[in-house]
C-alpha positions, 0 to 999 in steps of 0.5 A: 572734801571728797564724799565718801562712797556709799556702803555696800549692801550685804547680801543675805546668804539665807534669803538668796538660798530661800529664793533659789529653792522657791524658784526650783519648787515653782519650776517643778510645779509648772512642769508637773501641771504641764505634764499632767495636762499632756497625759489627761489629754492623751488619755481622753483622746484614746478613750474617745477613739475607743468609744467611736463605733467602727464602721466595717465598710470604712474599715475594710474598704471592700470591693465587690466579690467575684468568682476569681476572688473566691473559693467555694465548696459545697456539701449536700445532705437531707434535713427531713422528709424530701427537703435537701440542704445545700451548704455553700462555703465561700472563702475570700482567697484574694488579697482585698476584702470583698462583699456580696449580697446573700440574695445574689446567691443562685442554686440550680439542680439538674438531672441529666439535661432536665432542670429540677430547681432554679432558686432565681426562677422560683424566687426562693433564694436567701434574704438580702443581706450584705456579707463582708469577707476579709482576706482568708475568711469564709462564710457558709450559707445554706440554700434549701430545696424542698424536693419538688421537681419544679422544672425550668419554669418553676411550675412543677409540683410532683416530688423529684424522683430518685437519681443523680442530681448536679448542684450548681451555685452562682453569684448572680450570673457568675458561676462559683463552681466550675463543674458543679456538685454531684449527689444522689437522691434516693426514693425516700428523698434522702441525698447522699454521696457526692464530691464538692468541687472548688472553683478551680476544678479540684475535687474535695471528697464528701462524706456520707449524707444523713438520711432524711425521713420518708415522705413526699414533700409538698408545695410549689417551687422550691423553698427559700434558702436560709443563712447558716450564720452571720459571722464568717468562719475559719473554714467550710462546714460539712453539711453531711458525709456521703457515699461514694460519688464523682465530681462532674466534668465541665460538660456536667454529665449525670445519670438520667433521673428515674421516677421514685 
């Protein structure tokens, strides 16, 4: 007698449908957990990136500034009594960010062939501070002269007389102005007039200089230069407007200084 085949188990449709729905729900939950983990990790990385301070040196990776990379303009004005402020605006016209130390800025003033002041010799230039210039940015530094005719050796003590003076600015030994900046010094110690000259020799018209108060300055040598601001500006700030003047040629021709 042959054995009877075992009866087939009947599949419960409702049970199968429930299992499929359960698997679908579990898959959705797993995908949601993975997506949440990825989103949180991405957000945390962004937060960490924004909270880490940016090192400006690493960001700009600057090189040392040279006169060929810089465009420089100068304005001169009186600041009171015999003090004269020389405002130097330096723009990075190159394609690479650069840096320099403000203490390396050097101001020379001369009348005729006589040196009236040299900030390097008198050791009265700006304080040491590294300035970073991105391409196209400008920094304006103010170098101050106390009006004393210190001479080439910075030993003079007499008040500088009225006459025509030429201001020259250097970055270390590198001249920033090709021909200098001519201005007039009156008997009261007020500076007026003049043309600023860029490093490529083109003149930029200056305006009328503000008159300073009458009175003789005191002290030996030149007074220290100070910085006009920590941040770079979008353009050169005018230190003053001037009566008519002329830009000096490469020979640095000036009128002789007369005693005030």
